[in-house]
C-alpha positions in Angstrom: 96.3 97.7 82.0 94.9 100.0 79.4 91.2 100.4 78.9 91.5 98.9 75.4 93.3 95.9 76.9 90.8 95.5 79.6 87.9 95.3 77.1 89.7 93.7 74.2 88.0 90.5 73.0 84.6 91.4 74.4 81.8 91.5 71.8 78.8 93.7 71.9 76.8 90.8 73.1 79.5 90.2 75.7 79.0 93.7 77.0 75.3 93.0 77.4 76.0 89.7 79.2 78.5 91.5 81.5 75.9 94.2 82.3 73.3 91.5 83.1 75.8 89.7 85.3 76.7 92.8 87.2 73.0 93.6 87.6 72.4 90.2 89.0 75.2 90.8 91.5 74.4 94.4 92.1 74.8 94.2 95.9 78.3 92.7 95.5 79.3 95.2 92.9 78.2 98.1 95.1 80.3 96.7 98.0 83.3 96.4 95.8 82.8 100.0 94.5 82.6 101.4 98.0 85.7 99.4 99.0 87.9 100.9 96.3 86.2 104.3 96.1 84.4 105.2 99.3 82.6 108.0 97.5 80.7 105.4 95.5 78.8 104.4 98.6 76.5 107.3 97.7 73.0 106.6 96.6 73.8 108.7 93.5 76.3 106.0 92.4 74.4 102.9 93.3 74.8 100.2 90.6 73.0 99.9 88.3 72.2 103.4 87.1 69.0 103.0 85.1 67.2 106.2 84.0 63.7 104.6 84.5 64.7 103.9 88.2 66.7 107.0 89.0 64.7 109.5 87.0 68.0 111.0 85.7 68.4 111.1 81.9 71.4 113.4 81.7 74.5 114.3 83.6 74.3 117.6 85.3 76.3 120.5 83.8 79.2 121.7 86.0 77.5 125.0 86.5 74.2 123.4 87.4 72.7 122.4 90.7 71.1 119.4 92.4 67.4 119.2 92.8 67.9 120.8 96.3 69.6 123.8 94.6 73.1 123.0 95.7 76.0 123.5 93.3 77.5 120.3 91.8 81.0 121.8 91.9 82.7 123.2 95.0 86.1 124.8 94.5 89.0 123.7 96.7 90.0 126.4 99.2 93.6 125.8 98.3 94.7 127.6 95.1 96.5 125.5 92.5 98.0 127.9 90.0 99.4 126.8 86.7 102.9 127.9 87.9 102.9 125.1 90.4 102.3 122.3 87.8 104.8 119.6 88.4 105.7 120.8 91.9 105.4 118.8 95.1 102.4 121.0 95.9 100.4 119.7 93.0 101.6 116.1 93.5 100.4 116.4 97.1 97.0 117.6 95.9 96.8 114.7 93.5 97.4 112.3 96.2 94.7 113.9 98.2 92.2 112.5 95.7 91.6 109.4 97.9 92.5 111.0 101.3 91.0 114.5 101.0 88.3 115.5 103.4 85.2 113.7 102.3 82.0 115.4 101.2 79.0 113.2 100.8 78.1 112.6 97.2 81.2 114.4 95.9 84.5 113.3 94.4 87.6 115.4 95.0 90.1 116.0 92.2 91.1 118.2 89.3 88.6 118.7 86.5 87.6 121.4 84.0 86.6 123.7 86.8 89.9 123.3 88.5 90.6 121.5 91.9 87.6 120.8 94.0 84.7 118.6 94.7 82.6 117.2 91.7 79.2 115.8 92.5 78.4 112.3 91.4 75.6 113.7 89.3 78.4 114.9 86.9 80.3 112.7 84.5 83.5 114.5 85.4 83.4 112.9 88.9 83.9 109.5 87.2 86.7 110.8 85.0 88.5 111.7 88.2 87.8 108.4 89.9 88.9 106.4 86.8 92.3 108.2 86.9 92.6 107.4 90.5 91.8 103.7 90.0 94.4 103.5 87.2 97.0 104.6 89.7 96.0 102.2 92.4 96.0 98.9 90.6 96.8 96.1 93.2 100.3 94.7 92.9 100.5 91.1 91.9 103.6 90.3 94.0 102.4 86.9 95.0 99.5 85.5 93.2 97.6 83.9 96.0 93.8 83.6 96.0 93.3 86.8 98.0 95.5 88.8 95.6 93.8 87.4 92.6 90.4 88.3 94.0 91.5 91.8 94.8 92.7 92.3 91.3 89.5 90.9 89.8 87.4 93.2 92.1 89.5 96.2 91.2 89.1 95.4 87.5 85.3 95.1 87.9 85.0 98.5 89.6 87.3 100.1 87.0 85.1 98.8 84.2 82.0 100.4 85.8 83.7 103.7 86.5 85.4 103.9 83.1 82.2 103.1 81.3 80.4 105.9 83.2 83.2 108.3 82.6 82.6 108.1 78.8 78.8 107.6 78.7 76.7 110.4 77.4 74.0 109.7 80.0 73.9 108.2 83.5 72.8 104.8 82.3 75.0 101.7 83.0 73.7 99.7 80.1 74.4 102.5 77.7 77.7 103.0 79.3 78.7 99.3 78.8 77.9 99.7 75.1 79.9 102.9 74.9 82.8 101.1 76.4 82.6 98.4 73.8 82.6 100.8 70.9 85.4 102.9 72.4 87.5 99.7 72.8 87.1 99.0 69.1 88.1 102.4 68.1 84.7 103.1 66.6 82.9 106.4 66.7 80.5 106.5 69.6 77.8 109.0 70.5 80.0 110.8 73.0 83.1 112.8 72.4 86.5 112.2 73.9 87.4 113.4 77.5 89.5 116.2 76.0 86.5 117.4 73.9 84.3 117.3 77.0 86.8 119.4 78.9 87.1 121.9 76.1 83.3 122.2 75.9 83.0 122.8 79.6 85.8 125.4 79.6 84.2 127.2 76.7 81.0 127.5 78.7 82.8 129.3 81.6 
């Protein structure tokens, strides 16, 4: 299901109500997030992200560091050259997204800095997670209650991750609004993913 399809029919006030509903069930949302994306069990990803609570008003630049001085991007030790694009080697690396060796507070995948671990303080980590969720949608082979619940839970987590991946700041309320405007094809305060990638590459 596309993001536009997932959000179609939801008004701006509907996004506000959804955000309020998710906040009221934050504990359940966090459990669902950790179930589908174990990396989201990190305190950095705990729902809801609210700047007044977290003290974080901006995503950290990929060449930046955490407050402890650690880099927010750690390159993969395995080289993935452009010549291997489309090869089984790259396909294997992509599959490693969910099964790669875990690093606390990081997400493994390919981003503007190449293959490696992206900290949850960066927006790019959520771009990677959203792509992974899109490729792991539960199969509705037999629509029993358990399957329906799994699909609903996956959709809820995908909504949160997608909204964060396009939000200009780590703020889930702002992210919900950005998701609404993007679904309507309207201009939002944040550029497209491609524009973000180009900006990051230009800084290198």
